[in-house]
C-alpha positions, 0 to 999 in steps of 0.5 A: 618501920616494918618487921624484918620477919615480915619481909622473910614471910613475904619472900617465902610466900612468893617462893611458895606461889612460884612453886605452885605455878610450876606444879600446875604449869606441868600439864599438857604442852607448856607454852612458857615457863613460870620464870618467863623463859621460852620452852624448848624441846630437849633430849637427855642422855637416854634419848627421852624428849622433854619440853623444858625451860631454856634456863632449866635448873633442877631447883623446882622452879622451872618447867621440865615435862616429858613430851610423851606425858604432855601429849598424852594429857593433851589428848585426854583433854581433847577427848573430854572436849569432843565428848562434851561437844557431842553431848551438847550436839545431841541435846540441840538435836533433841531440842530441834526435834521437839520444836519441829513436833511442836510446830507441826501441832500448831 
Protein backbone atom coordinates (compact mmCIF):
# COMPACT_ATOMS: atom_id res chain seq x y z
CA UNK A 1 0.00 0.00 0.00
CA UNK A 2 1.35 3.43 -0.93
CA UNK A 3 1.46 6.52 1.16
CA UNK A 4 -1.39 8.98 0.33
CA UNK A 5 1.11 11.83 0.57
CA UNK A 6 3.03 10.20 -2.30
CA UNK A 7 -0.01 10.59 -4.59
CA UNK A 8 -0.21 14.28 -3.68
CA UNK A 9 3.48 14.79 -4.42
CA UNK A 10 3.08 13.08 -7.80
CA UNK A 11 0.13 15.35 -8.64
CA UNK A 12 2.11 18.45 -7.61
CA UNK A 13 4.96 17.31 -9.85
CA UNK A 14 2.58 16.83 -12.79
CA UNK A 15 1.14 20.31 -12.23
CA UNK A 16 4.62 21.83 -12.04
CA UNK A 17 5.72 20.04 -15.22
CA UNK A 18 2.61 21.27 -17.00
CA UNK A 19 3.26 24.87 -15.88
CA UNK A 20 6.84 24.56 -17.11
CA UNK A 21 5.62 23.31 -20.50
CA UNK A 22 3.27 26.31 -20.75
CA UNK A 23 6.13 28.64 -19.92
CA UNK A 24 8.31 27.28 -22.72
CA UNK A 25 5.38 26.99 -25.12
CA UNK A 26 4.89 30.77 -24.99
CA UNK A 27 7.68 31.34 -27.47
CA UNK A 28 7.16 32.15 -31.14
CA UNK A 29 3.89 31.16 -32.76
CA UNK A 30 2.39 28.28 -30.78
CA UNK A 31 1.19 25.30 -32.78
CA UNK A 32 -0.82 23.46 -30.13
CA UNK A 33 -1.64 24.12 -26.49
CA UNK A 34 -0.17 22.05 -23.70
CA UNK A 35 -3.67 20.78 -22.91
CA UNK A 36 -3.88 19.45 -26.49
CA UNK A 37 -6.40 22.07 -27.58
CA UNK A 38 -6.07 23.95 -30.86
CA UNK A 39 -4.62 27.46 -31.02
CA UNK A 40 -6.87 30.18 -32.44
CA UNK A 41 -6.42 33.83 -33.26
CA UNK A 42 -8.41 36.02 -30.86
CA UNK A 43 -8.70 39.69 -29.97
CA UNK A 44 -9.49 41.31 -26.64
CA UNK A 45 -11.56 44.40 -25.78
CA UNK A 46 -8.70 46.77 -26.68
CA UNK A 47 -8.20 45.20 -30.11
CA UNK A 48 -4.98 43.34 -29.23
CA UNK A 49 -4.50 40.11 -31.17
CA UNK A 50 -3.50 36.92 -29.37
CA UNK A 51 -2.70 33.33 -30.20
CA UNK A 52 -4.64 31.48 -27.56
CA UNK A 53 -5.95 28.05 -26.69
CA UNK A 54 -9.55 27.49 -27.71
CA UNK A 55 -10.22 26.35 -24.13
CA UNK A 56 -8.30 29.29 -22.59
CA UNK A 57 -8.82 29.97 -18.90
CA UNK A 58 -6.66 32.35 -16.92
CA UNK A 59 -5.29 29.57 -14.71
CA UNK A 60 -1.74 29.53 -16.08
CA UNK A 61 -2.15 26.14 -17.74
CA UNK A 62 -3.15 27.31 -21.23
CA UNK A 63 -1.39 29.35 -23.88
CA UNK A 64 -2.18 32.98 -24.61
CA UNK A 65 0.55 34.85 -26.46
CA UNK A 66 0.40 38.28 -28.14
CA UNK A 67 0.69 38.02 -31.91
CA UNK A 68 3.15 40.90 -32.20
CA UNK A 69 5.48 39.36 -29.60
CA UNK A 70 5.23 35.92 -31.22
CA UNK A 71 6.06 37.26 -34.67
CA UNK A 72 8.90 39.39 -33.27
CA UNK A 73 10.43 36.34 -31.51
CA UNK A 74 10.08 34.24 -34.64
CA UNK A 75 11.76 36.95 -36.73
CA UNK A 76 14.67 37.11 -34.27
CA UNK A 77 15.10 33.33 -34.50
CA UNK A 78 15.06 33.51 -38.30
CA UNK A 79 17.69 36.27 -38.24
CA UNK A 80 19.91 34.05 -36.08
CA UNK A 81 19.46 31.14 -38.50
CA UNK A 82 20.27 33.34 -41.51
CA UNK A 83 23.41 34.66 -39.82
CA UNK A 84 24.45 31.10 -38.96
CA UNK A 85 23.85 29.92 -42.53
CA UNK A 86 25.81 32.88 -43.91
CA UNK A 87 28.69 32.04 -41.59
CA UNK A 88 28.61 28.38 -42.68
CA UNK A 89 28.58 29.44 -46.33
CA UNK A 90 31.59 31.69 -45.81
CA UNK A 91 33.45 28.80 -44.16
CA UNK A 92 32.62 26.49 -47.08
CA UNK A 93 33.74 29.12 -49.60
CA UNK A 94 37.02 29.55 -47.71
CA UNK A 95 37.55 25.78 -47.73
CA UNK A 96 36.80 25.59 -51.46
CA UNK A 97 39.26 28.41 -52.16
CA UNK A 98 41.90 26.60 -50.13
CA UNK A 99 41.21 23.33 -52.00
CA UNK A 100 41.53 25.09 -55.38
CA UNK A 101 44.92 26.49 -54.34
CA UNK A 102 46.02 23.04 -53.17
CA UNK A 103 44.86 21.43 -56.42
CA UNK A 104 46.80 24.01 -58.44
CA UNK A 105 49.95 23.14 -56.50
CA UNK A 106 49.48 19.45 -57.25
